[in-house]
N, C-alpha and C positions, 0 to 999 in steps of 0.2 A: 872309602866311601866317596863316590863321585856324584855330586848333586847336579842335576840338569833340570831345566824348565822347558815346558812346551805350552804353546798358546793356541787355543782353538776358538773358532767362531761358531756359534750355534744359531739356529734359525728361530725356534719358538722358545719362549720363556719356559724354564723347567716347571713341571707340575709339583705339587706337594709330595707326591710319591717319589718323584725323581730326586727331590731334595733330600728326602729321607734315605734313599739309596746312596746318594753321594756321601751322606754321613757314615754309612757302612763302608764305602769305598775308601774313606780316609783311614780306616783301620787296617787296610791292606798293608802288609809289611813291605816297606820301600816307598810308600807314598808319604811325603813330608807335609805337603800343604796343597789345598785346593782353594782357589780364590775365584769368585764369580764377579764379573763387572756387568751388571744388568743394563746399564746405559749403552755400553759398547757391544753388548751381546757376546762377551768373550769369557772363556774359562781358562785359567792358568793353573797348571799342575806342576809342582816341584816334586821330583822323585829321585830315588837313589838308582843310578844307572848300573850299579853292580847287582841289583836285585830285579829291576824292571827295564823295559825298553819302550819306545814310543808306541809300538803296536799294542802292547799289553795295556798301556795307559789309555789309549783310544778305545780299546775293547771294554775296559772298566767303565768309561764314561757312557759309551753306547748301551751297555747292559744296565746302567743306572737309569736310562730313559732320556738321556740328553741327546738332542738332535744335532749332532756335529755336522757342520757344512764343510769346513776347511781348516787346515792348519795355517796359522799366521806366523811367518818368520819373525823371530825376536831380533835379528840383526838385519839391518838394511843391506840389500845386495850392493855389490860394488858398482860404481858408475861404469858405463860402457867405455872401452878404450877410445881415445881420440884417433880420428883417421890419420894415417901417415901422410905427410905432405909429399907430393911428387917432386922428384929431383928436376931441376931446370934442364931443359934440352940444350945441347951444345951444337 
C-alpha cells in the first residue's frame, strides 16, 4: 500500500449537495481521507496509489460538484541554481 496526498484549490465553496457527494466519494476503495480547509479554499485527499491515481481523484472531486481550479504542490520547488561566475580573463 502506497499512501499519497494531493492538494487542490477550489473556487466556490461546496454546496450541500457537493458535500453529500464527497461523503460518498470517501467510500471509494482507495480513498483514505478527504480534508477541506474552507479558509484556504483547499481540499486535501489522501489515497492509496496502488488503487487510484491523481486523475481518478480529480475526477471524483469534479463529479462530486467541487469546482477545482488547480493542484497545489505539497513540496516547495527547489530554488533556481546560482549563476556560474565567469572565469577571470588572462
